[in-house]
C-alpha positions as CSV (number, residue, x, y, z in Angstrom):
1,X,203.6,105.8,54.4
2,X,204.8,103.8,51.9
3,X,203.5,103.8,48.1
4,X,200.4,101.6,47.6
5,X,200.4,97.8,46.5
6,X,204.3,97.3,47.0
7,X,203.7,93.7,45.4
8,X,202.5,94.9,42.5
9,X,205.9,97.0,41.9
10,X,207.7,94.0,42.6
11,X,206.6,92.3,39.5
12,X,206.8,95.3,37.5
13,X,210.5,96.0,38.2
14,X,211.7,92.7,37.3
15,X,214.2,94.1,34.6
16,X,217.2,96.0,34.9
17,X,216.9,99.7,35.6
18,X,217.6,102.6,33.1
19,X,218.7,105.8,33.1
20,X,215.5,108.5,33.2
21,X,215.5,112.0,32.5
22,X,212.1,113.1,33.2
23,X,210.8,114.8,36.2
24,X,208.2,112.7,37.9
25,X,204.8,114.2,37.6
26,X,201.5,113.0,38.7
27,X,199.1,111.6,36.3
28,X,196.7,113.9,34.2
29,X,193.3,114.2,35.3
30,X,191.6,110.9,34.5
31,X,188.5,110.5,32.8
32,X,185.4,109.0,35.2
33,X,186.0,105.7,36.4
34,X,185.6,102.4,34.4
35,X,183.0,99.8,35.7
36,X,184.9,96.7,37.4
37,X,184.5,93.5,35.3
38,X,183.0,90.6,37.0
39,X,185.7,88.0,38.0
40,X,185.8,84.8,35.8
41,X,187.8,81.7,36.8
42,X,191.0,82.0,35.4
43,X,194.1,79.9,33.6
44,X,194.4,76.6,31.4
45,X,194.9,73.2,32.8
46,X,193.7,74.0,36.3
47,X,193.3,70.9,38.8
48,X,193.9,71.5,42.3
49,X,192.6,75.1,41.9
50,X,189.7,74.1,39.7
51,X,186.1,74.8,40.6
52,X,187.5,77.2,43.9
53,X,186.3,80.2,42.6
54,X,189.4,82.0,41.9
55,X,189.7,84.8,39.6
56,X,193.2,85.8,37.9
57,X,194.1,88.0,41.2
58,X,193.6,85.3,43.4
59,X,195.4,82.7,41.5
60,X,198.4,85.3,41.3
61,X,198.4,85.6,44.8
62,X,198.7,81.7,45.5
63,X,201.2,81.4,43.0
64,X,203.3,84.3,44.9
65,X,202.6,82.3,48.0
66,X,204.2,79.1,46.8
67,X,207.2,81.4,45.4
68,X,207.8,83.0,48.5
69,X,207.2,80.0,50.7
70,X,209.7,77.8,48.9
71,X,212.1,80.6,47.9
72,X,211.8,80.2,44.0
73,X,210.5,81.8,41.0
74,X,208.0,81.0,38.4
75,X,210.6,79.2,36.4
76,X,210.3,76.3,39.4
77,X,207.4,75.2,37.9
78,X,206.6,76.5,34.7
79,X,208.1,76.7,31.4
80,X,208.5,79.2,28.5
81,X,208.2,78.6,24.8
82,X,210.9,78.9,21.7
83,X,209.9,82.7,22.0
84,X,210.3,82.6,25.5
85,X,206.5,83.6,26.4
86,X,205.5,81.7,29.3
87,X,203.2,78.6,28.8
88,X,201.6,78.0,32.2
89,X,199.2,75.5,31.5
90,X,202.0,72.7,30.4
91,X,203.2,70.2,33.0
92,X,206.8,69.7,31.8
93,X,208.4,70.4,35.0
94,X,208.2,67.6,37.5
95,X,207.9,70.4,40.6
96,X,204.6,71.4,39.2
97,X,203.2,67.8,39.9
98,X,204.8,67.7,43.5
99,X,203.4,70.9,44.0
100,X,199.9,69.6,43.1
101,X,200.6,67.1,45.5
102,X,201.6,69.0,48.1
103,X,198.5,71.3,48.1
104,X,196.2,68.3,48.2
105,X,198.3,67.1,51.6
106,X,198.2,70.4,53.3
107,X,194.4,70.5,52.5
108,X,194.0,67.1,53.9
109,X,196.0,67.7,56.9
110,X,194.1,71.1,57.8
111,X,190.6,69.2,57.3
112,X,191.6,66.3,59.3
113,X,193.2,67.9,62.2
114,X,192.4,71.9,62.0
115,X,188.6,71.9,61.2
116,X,189.8,73.0,57.9
117,X,191.3,76.3,58.9
118,X,194.3,77.0,57.0
119,X,196.8,76.0,59.6
120,X,199.5,74.1,57.8
121,X,200.9,75.8,54.6
122,X,203.8,75.8,52.1
123,X,205.5,77.8,54.5
124,X,205.2,75.9,57.7
125,X,207.7,73.2,56.2
126,X,209.8,75.1,53.7
127,X,210.1,78.3,55.2
128,X,211.8,79.9,52.1
129,X,213.8,77.0,51.3
130,X,213.1,74.7,48.1
131,X,213.6,71.5,50.2
132,X,212.3,71.4,53.7
133,X,214.6,71.1,56.5
134,X,214.2,68.2,58.8
135,X,216.8,68.9,61.3
136,X,216.5,71.7,64.2
137,X,218.5,74.8,64.0
138,X,221.8,74.8,66.0
139,X,222.1,77.1,69.0
140,X,224.2,80.3,68.3
141,X,227.1,80.6,70.9
142,X,226.5,83.1,74.0
143,X,222.7,83.6,72.6
144,X,220.5,83.6,75.6
145,X,217.5,81.1,75.7
146,X,213.7,82.5,76.2
147,X,212.8,82.2,80.1
148,X,209.5,82.9,81.5
149,X,211.0,85.7,83.5
150,X,211.9,87.5,80.0
151,X,208.4,86.6,78.8
152,X,206.7,88.0,81.9
153,X,208.8,91.1,81.4
154,X,207.4,92.1,78.0
155,X,203.9,92.4,79.4
156,X,204.9,94.2,83.1
157,X,203.4,97.7,83.4
158,X,202.1,98.1,79.9
159,X,200.5,101.7,79.0
160,X,197.0,102.0,78.6
161,X,195.7,102.4,75.0
162,X,194.9,105.7,75.2
163,X,197.9,107.0,76.9
164,X,199.6,105.8,74.0
165,X,197.6,107.6,71.3
166,X,197.9,110.9,73.4
167,X,201.6,110.4,73.4
168,X,201.7,109.7,69.4
169,X,199.4,112.9,68.8
170,X,201.2,114.9,70.7
171,X,204.8,113.4,69.4
172,X,203.4,113.9,66.0
173,X,202.3,117.7,66.3
174,X,199.6,117.7,68.4
175,X,195.6,118.0,67.4
176,X,195.5,121.3,66.2
177,X,198.8,121.1,63.8
178,X,197.4,117.9,62.4
179,X,194.0,119.1,61.5
180,X,195.4,122.2,59.7
181,X,197.3,119.6,57.2
182,X,194.8,119.5,54.2
183,X,197.1,118.1,51.3
184,X,200.6,116.8,51.0
185,X,202.8,116.3,48.1
186,X,206.0,114.5,48.8
187,X,208.9,113.8,46.1
188,X,211.9,111.5,46.4
189,X,213.0,107.8,45.0
190,X,212.5,104.2,45.7
191,X,215.4,102.1,45.9
192,X,214.5,98.8,44.9
193,X,218.0,97.0,45.4
194,X,220.4,96.0,42.7
195,X,221.3,99.5,41.4
196,X,217.2,100.4,40.8
197,X,216.7,103.7,42.3
198,X,213.4,105.0,40.7
199,X,211.9,109.0,40.7
200,X,208.8,108.8,43.4
201,X,206.0,111.2,43.8
202,X,202.9,110.9,46.0
203,X,200.1,113.6,46.7
204,X,197.5,113.0,49.6
205,X,194.3,115.1,50.2
206,X,192.2,114.7,53.5
207,X,189.9,112.6,54.1
208,X,191.8,109.9,52.9
209,X,192.7,110.3,49.1
210,X,196.4,109.3,47.8
211,X,197.9,109.2,44.2
212,X,201.5,108.5,43.2
213,X,203.6,108.0,40.3
214,X,206.6,105.7,39.9
215,X,208.9,106.1,37.1
216,X,209.9,102.6,36.2
217,X,212.0,101.4,32.9
218,X,208.7,100.2,31.5
219,X,207.0,103.5,31.8
220,X,205.3,105.2,34.5
221,X,203.3,103.5,37.1
222,X,200.3,104.9,38.8
223,X,198.2,104.2,41.7
224,X,195.6,105.6,43.7
225,X,193.1,105.7,46.2
226,X,190.0,108.1,46.2
227,X,188.6,107.5,49.3
228,X,186.5,104.2,48.4
229,X,188.3,102.4,45.7
230,X,191.7,101.7,45.1
231,X,193.2,101.7,41.3
232,X,196.4,100.8,39.6
233,X,197.4,102.3,35.8
234,X,200.2,100.8,34.1
235,X,200.6,100.4,30.3
236,X,197.8,102.5,29.8
237,X,195.2,100.6,31.4
238,X,193.6,100.9,35.0
239,X,192.2,98.1,37.2
240,X,190.8,98.3,40.5
241,X,193.3,97.3,43.4
242,X,192.6,94.1,45.3
243,X,190.4,94.8,48.2
244,X,193.0,94.0,50.9
245,X,195.3,96.6,49.5
246,X,192.5,99.2,49.1
247,X,191.7,98.7,52.9
248,X,195.3,99.3,53.6
249,X,195.4,102.5,51.5
250,X,192.4,103.8,53.4
251,X,194.6,103.9,56.3
252,X,197.8,105.2,54.6
253,X,196.1,107.9,53.1
254,X,194.8,109.6,56.4
255,X,196.5,112.6,57.1
256,X,195.4,112.6,60.3
257,X,195.9,109.2,61.4
258,X,196.8,109.9,64.9
259,X,193.1,111.2,65.5
260,X,191.4,108.4,63.7
261,X,193.1,105.3,64.5
262,X,190.2,103.9,66.5
263,X,187.8,104.7,63.5
264,X,190.1,102.6,61.2
265,X,190.8,99.8,64.0
266,X,187.7,99.3,66.1
267,X,189.8,96.7,68.4
268,X,192.9,97.5,69.3
269,X,195.0,95.7,72.2
270,X,198.3,96.6,73.8
271,X,200.2,93.4,73.5
272,X,203.6,93.9,75.0
273,X,207.2,95.4,74.4
274,X,209.4,94.7,71.4
275,X,212.4,95.8,69.8
276,X,212.2,97.7,66.7
277,X,215.7,98.7,65.4
278,X,217.2,98.3,68.9
279,X,215.1,100.6,70.7
280,X,212.0,99.6,73.2
281,X,208.3,99.7,71.4
282,X,205.1,98.9,72.5
283,X,203.3,96.6,70.2
284,X,199.7,97.2,69.4
285,X,197.2,94.4,67.8
286,X,194.7,96.1,65.6
287,X,191.8,94.6,63.8
288,X,189.7,96.3,61.3
289,X,185.8,96.2,60.6
290,X,186.7,93.7,57.4
291,X,188.6,91.3,60.1
292,X,192.0,92.2,58.7
293,X,194.9,92.4,61.2
294,X,197.8,94.7,61.5
295,X,200.3,94.9,64.8
296,X,201.6,98.7,65.1
297,X,204.7,99.5,67.2
298,X,205.0,102.7,69.3
299,X,208.4,104.0,70.2
300,X,208.5,103.9,73.7
301,X,210.4,106.7,74.1
302,X,209.2,109.3,71.6
303,X,205.7,107.7,71.4
304,X,205.4,107.9,67.4
305,X,204.3,105.1,65.3
306,X,207.9,103.5,64.1
307,X,206.6,100.3,62.4
308,X,203.6,98.0,60.9
309,X,203.3,94.4,60.6
310,X,200.5,93.7,58.0
311,X,198.7,90.2,57.2
312,X,197.0,89.4,53.9
313,X,195.1,86.1,53.0
314,X,195.9,84.2,50.0
315,X,194.3,80.8,48.6
316,X,196.9,79.0,50.3
317,X,197.3,81.1,53.6
318,X,198.6,84.6,55.1
319,X,201.2,86.6,54.0
320,X,202.8,89.3,55.9
321,X,204.6,92.6,55.2
322,X,206.5,95.1,57.3
323,X,206.9,98.9,57.0
324,X,209.0,100.7,59.0
325,X,209.1,104.8,59.2
326,X,212.5,106.4,60.0
327,X,213.9,110.2,59.8
328,X,211.2,112.2,61.2
329,X,211.5,115.9,60.5
330,X,208.9,118.9,61.0
331,X,207.2,120.0,58.1
332,X,204.8,122.8,59.2
333,X,204.6,121.6,62.8
334,X,204.0,118.0,61.9
335,X,206.6,115.3,62.0
336,X,206.8,113.5,58.5
337,X,209.0,110.2,58.3
338,X,211.4,111.1,55.3
339,X,212.5,107.5,55.1
340,X,210.5,104.4,54.8
341,X,211.8,100.6,54.6
342,X,209.0,98.2,53.5
343,X,209.8,94.3,53.5
344,X,207.6,91.7,52.0
345,X,207.8,87.9,50.6
346,X,209.1,89.1,47.3
347,X,210.8,92.4,47.7
348,X,212.0,94.9,49.5
349,X,212.6,98.7,49.3
350,X,213.9,101.7,50.6
351,X,211.8,105.1,50.0
352,X,213.7,108.5,50.6
353,X,211.9,111.9,50.4
354,X,213.8,114.8,49.5
355,X,210.8,117.3,49.4
356,X,207.4,117.2,51.6
357,X,205.0,120.2,51.0
358,X,201.7,121.2,52.6
359,X,198.9,123.3,51.3
360,X,199.0,122.5,47.5
361,X,195.5,122.7,46.2
362,X,194.5,119.2,44.5
363,X,191.6,118.4,42.5
364,X,189.7,115.3,43.5
365,X,189.6,113.9,40.1
366,X,193.2,113.2,40.5
367,X,192.6,110.4,42.8
368,X,190.1,108.8,41.0
369,X,190.6,105.5,38.9
370,X,190.8,106.4,35.0
371,X,188.7,104.8,32.4
372,X,190.3,102.4,29.6
C-alpha cells in the first residue's frame, strides 16, 4: 500500500534533494490529538470563488486542479514580490483574468446543458496543455481501431465477484495466514524522480491503523491514520487530513483487506477485462458508503489486486490517481508488494521496500494525531 496523501508530498518535495545521514524512525509517541479548527473562507481578492464556502484546503484543491488540467505551475497565474514571496492576491498576470472567465464559462455550460452537474471542466478542453488543441489527433500507423467485437470480448464470460475475492484471498496467503497478521513495519525508499530518493518507514496495526515517516530535504514528514482520523505532521505542526484522503487511508491501512473489501465498499461490480502492465486483469467498480469511487484491477492469472484507480472531487471537477502494486513476495505466509508505483496529476513516485516485518509490538498512541 502506498504512503498516505501523495499529493501533499508533491508540494513538500518541490526543492532539490540533499544527502541524508539519518535512519528513518517513526515519530515518537505524540501527545493527545488537537481539536480541528473551524474552516474559514480563505484568500484575498477572491472573485469567482467568493461566497462558495471554501476553506484553504478546498481552494488549494481548485488551484491544483487547474494546474494539472493545463500542465502549468502557480507562476502561470500568480506573481512573487521582490523577496520571492507569493502575492497570490495580485492580478498582474493576464492568465489569472482569463482563468476567472473560463471558470464562469464552464459553470454556465454545466448549468445550461447538464443540470448543474460538473461535466465540462478545464481538463475537458486543455487535457494537460496550456492552450486547448482544436484539431483531432492523427492515427498511429498499424494501430487497430476499436470495434464492437473487441468491446464485447471485454464483457464476455466474466467471473462472479465472490469468485474473484476468493481467488484474491487464496493468492494473498489464505484467510488463516491473513488473520494472524496483527502488525507490519516496512522500511525502504520513495523515488520522486529527478534524483530525489527519500528514506521511508511505514507502520501498520490491525484493525486499520497506519503511520509513516518520510525523510525530506525540509525535514521529516509524518502521516497517520488512527482508525478514525487521518493527519499529517510537518514543520512541527499537525493538521487533520482531507476527508477524502482519510477515507482512502482507512482502506490502505487494513492488513486483512481481502477479507474486508465488501465492508469498505458495499457496492462492487465486475466491469470487464483490461490490461495492466501487459497482462489481463478484471476491473471491478467499487463504491464506498461515502459515495467515493474506485476501480480495482485483479490479475486474471494470479488473482492478486495489482492496481487501483481512485477518484477525488475538487471544487472544479474530479481528479484521479493510480496505484500499481508489483514485486509480491511472501512474508510469514502472506504475499506483500515490495514495489509500489503511484501516479497523480501533479507527481509520480516509485516506492521500494527493502525490509518487511510482522508481529512487532506497536503502541496505539503512535497512530494518533499530535497536539500542536
